[in-house]
N, C-alpha and C positions, 0 to 999 in steps of 0.2 A: 504494499499500499504506499502511495505517497506520504510524505510527510505533511503535516498539517500546515497549515499557514499561518503566519504569526498571530494573525488575530483570533484564529480558533484554537491555538494551543494551550494545553494546560500546563499552567506554570507552578512550579514547586511553591509550598509555604514553608518560610523558614524562621527560625526564630528571632527576635527583635536583635539579641545579641550578636547574629551573624554578620551585622554592620561592621563591628571591630575586625571580624575575621577579613572582610573584605579590605579594609584598609591595612591591614596586617598582608595578607598577599600582595596588593598595591604595592607595600612599600618592599617585598622581596623581588617584584619584578622591576621596581626602579633601581634597585641596589645591584641588580645584574649588570646595567648599563647606565650608570647615573649621569656619565657627562654626555651621551648623544641625547638623553632625553632633556636634561637641563638646555642643552643647545638649539633643539627643536623647541622648548618653552621660550628661548629668549627669543627667537625669531617670531613666535606669535604676539608676545608682547610688544615687541619692535613694530611690528605691522600696525596692531591695535593704536599705538601713540603717532607712528608717521601717518595713517590714514585718519585719525581724530583731529590732526592741526588742520587737514584742507578745508577751507571754507565752503559753507553750505553743504556740498556732497560726500563730504570727510566721514561724519558720523552715520548717514544711512550707509554709505559704501562699507564702513568697517563691518557695521551689522550684517553685512550679508558674507563678506570675504574671511573675517576672522575666524567667523563661527565654522567655516570650510576648513580653515587652516589648521585650527585646533583639534579638527579630525584627525589630523595627522598622528597626533599622541595616542589616539585610538589605535590606530594601525602599527604604532611604535609598541603599545602594550600588546597586542597580538602576536608582534614580532617576537619581542622579548618572552613570551608564553611559549614561543617554538623554540625557544633556545638561539635564535636570531638575534640581531641588534637594530635597534631603531635607525632609520636612513633618513637621509634629506628629502629622499622622493618621498618618505612618506607625507610629507606636509602637502604635498601637491595630488596625494593618491585619491581623496575624495573627488578632487575635480574631475575625475574620468568616472564616478558613477552614474548612472541612469539619472535624467532629469526629475524623474519623479522621487527618487532618493535623495537629493539634492534638495529638492522643493521642501521635504520634511525635514532637513536638518536645518535650513534657513527660515523655515516656519517655526520651529519648535523653539530656535534663538530668538526669533523678533517677539514670541508670546512673551517670554520670560523677559526681554529687553522692554517691553510695553510696561510690564508689572511694574519695574525698576523705574522706569521713566514717571508713572504715576505717583508711586512713593514719593520720588525725589522732588517733584512739581507740588504735590500737595502737603509735604511736611517739611522739606528743605528750601523749597521755594527756586529749585534749581532745573532749568532744561538740558537733561544730558544729550539732548540733541545738538544744543551750543558748542562750539569749539573749545568756549573757555569755562564750560560748564562744571568740570572736576573741581578747578581751581577755588571754588565756593562752598567746597562740601567739607564738613569737619568729618573727623573719624567717625565720631557717633552717627553722622547723615550717612556714609560711608556704610557702615554696620547695618543700618536699618533698611538701608536702599537694597544691599544685598542678601538681606536675612529675606526681603519680600522676593527677591529673585530665586533664592534657593527655595522657598516655600512652593512656589509657582512651578518651579522645576523639576522637584520629586517626580510629580505623574509621568513627567516626560523624559525622565533619565535615560531610559533605553532608545529614545525615538531615533537620534544617531544612529547607535550601535544596529538595531533591527533594519533600518533603512538600509546602511551601508554594507554589513557585515551579511545580511539575508534580501538585500534585494529588493525590500518592501517599497511600497509608495506611500503617499501621505496618510491615507486612511487606514492602510494597514499598521503601520509604525507607528500612530498615535494610539489606534484602540490596542494593540498587544501592550504598549507600555502602560499605559492607564490600567490594564487589567492586571499587568504584574504587580502594579503599584497598591491596588484594591487587595490584591491577595497578600499583599507584605507590608501593610500601612506602619505596623510597628518598627521594622527592619529601616525602611525608608525614612522614618522620622529621626530615629537615632541617627542614621546616617546623614540627613541633614543637619543635625547637630554635630556631628563630627566634621562635616566640611565646612559649618561655619566657625567652629574652633580653629581650625586651620588658617580660614580667612582672618580670623583675630590675630593669628601669630604673624601673617604676611602684615597687616597694619602696624603691630608693634614693632616690625624690624623695619618699618618703612619700605615695605615692598622687596627687601633683599631676598628673601627666600621665596618669593613668588615664582621662581623658575623651577622650585622643588613643589610647590602646591599643586601647579597646573599638571604636571604628569600625575602626580598620588591622584588627583581628582578623576582625570581621566583613566589611569588603570583602575580604580575602585569600582568605577562605573562598569569598566569591561568585564571585571571580576564577579560583580554582583549579577550581571547579567548571564553570564556562565553556569554561576550557582542557580538561578532561579529558573532558567530556561533548560539547564542541563546538558549545556553544549560544552565540548572539548575543544583544547587550543588547535587541533588539527582538523577537528570539522567544522570550527568556527569560520565563517566567511564565504557567503556564494559570492560576495564582490572583494576580491584580495587584491593587496597591494601586487 
């Protein structure tokens, strides 16, 4: 029989404490090839800053290009899990995915950004689409905005992975990710709390450890996806780099 589509798949239910294991395994993947992971993350961060300073079109363009580049960290996580090393080509691997899969990645990112934009506008009086918007943000504002982003992103955690590694389109990747979240709300809430804790460390260190935090975020979501859907490293990825 053919494998069920992501939308119809029966996801595993795992204990909430499994979120600690997701990050533990993510750290092990990162430690296998730390320098390549950091190098990829630095490129993603640099792209965010470079596009963000372009007047008018910079921020909207960053919201499209940077999430696709950041998917390179997912491909890098898959490579590390297979005993390979993260490569520069992983940064552009997602651009070769089907249009429907790219659309899912972009739409999920836009949903999260819109939530962050709304919180920033409502509570901090900052327009995140403005080129100088981040300069007016206090650390508390940043934490509040990203807390909203994390909360909204939790049901969409698997969208990029399902879209890219399983070749799913918008409807299937969103439906499958939300279904996985609904079956494991406790684990995802703890996972979100741990992700916010890492963000807090990044803020305390003035962003110095962000090139480590980004790979851990990506790798942990990859590990969580494998855990909940029952995938293996060598079976993962109907669309591989």
